[in-house]
N, C-alpha and C positions, 0 to 999 in steps of 0.2 A: 762209647764213653760219655756222650751227651745224655743218653738215657740214664746211665748210672748217676751222673751228676744231678739230673732232675729228680731222681728218686731220693738221693741223699738230701737234697734241699727240702723236699717235702717231708722226709722221715724225721729229720732233726727237730723241727718245731713240734711235731706230734709227740715224739718221745719226751721232749722237754715238758710239754703240757701234761702228759700222763704221769711223769715223775713228780711234777708239782702237785697234781691231784692226789697221788698216793701219799705224798708227804703231808698234805693237809689232812687227809683222813687219819693217818697215823698220829698226827699232832693233836687232832680233836679227841681221839680215844684216850690219850694220856692226860687230857685237860681235866683239872679238878672241877667239881661241880660248882655252880655259882651260888650255892647256899652260903649263908653267913658262916664265918669261921667259928670254930669251937671256943676260941678265946675272944669273943666279941667285946667291944668297949661300950660303955654307956653312951647314949645319944648326946651329942654336944648341943647345949642349949643355945649356942650362938648361931647354929645353922651352918657352920663351916664343915667342909669335908673332914672325915675322921681318918685316923691311920688305918682303920680296917677297910678292905676293898668294898666299894659300893657298886651297885649295878643300876643303871637307869634304863627301864624298858621304854623304847620309843612308842609313842602312840600313833595310830594310823593317820591322825589329822595333823601331824607335825610337818608342816610345809617349809617353814623358814628355820631350819636347823642352823645353829651357830657353829662355826668352825673355830676350834681352839688351836693355837700354835705356840711354839716355844716363846717364852717371855710374856705371854698374856697372864693377867691376874684374874682370879675367879673367887666367887663365894657360892655357897650352896643355899639355895632358897627352898630346897626340899628337905627330905629326911635322910637318915643314914641308909635306909633301905631303898628309897626312891629319890635319889639325888637329882636336883635340877640346878646345874651350874649356870652362873651368869657372869659375863665379863664385867670387870670393874677396874677403876684405876688402882694401881699397885699401892699398897700401904699396909699398916699393921692390921692383923686380923684377916688378911687375904691369903690365898694360896697362889704361888707362881707356878706356871706350867714349865717344867724342866725338859720334858720329852713327851712327844706324842708317838706312840707305837701303833702303826696301822695294822689292820687285818688280824687282830687277836683280841681275846677277852681274858688273857692270862695276866692278871695284875702282878703276879710274882716276878715278872720280867723287869719291873722297876728296880728290884733289889740288885740286879746285876748290871742293868744298863744305865741306871741313874741312882747310885747308892746314896746320894745326899737327899733323896726324896723322903718325905715324912708321911705321905699319903698317896693314894692313887684313886683314879676314877675309871671305871670300866663301862664302856658304852657297847651294849650288845644289840646289834641290828639284825633283823631277819635275814638280810643279805650279808653273809659272812665277810665279804670284801669291804664292807662299810663299818665293821667293828673297829674299835680302837681303845687304847688304854692311855690315860694321861698320868704321867708321873708328876706329883705335886710336892712343893716344899712350902711349909708355913712361913709366912713373913712376920 
């Protein structure tokens, strides 16, 4: 009975990890490409994030990456295709972070998890567990 319990205790976490890995592979295969959507909007001259999803490719020299959390306000110092978000005090012309969804690059999740979002920011890291999506609302 002790041997059976020990095998069960070892088998459960392994099956859980295998199931999670299979789910991630299946989720990645259903994921839309990260190319710009067919109905892209013109670049915003103010440099603020746009309603279209944007992707920021991390550079290998990024050592001091900023963490964004719910309630933070940001502006985009980059472009629509290469967004560089910066935390700022909340006010007009900024975007408030409504939700941070970890371990995904699916910006469409903001539509269901934060329906009041007017834009999103997709951070695609080479390490998939470090990917995230920010659901943003223009202030």
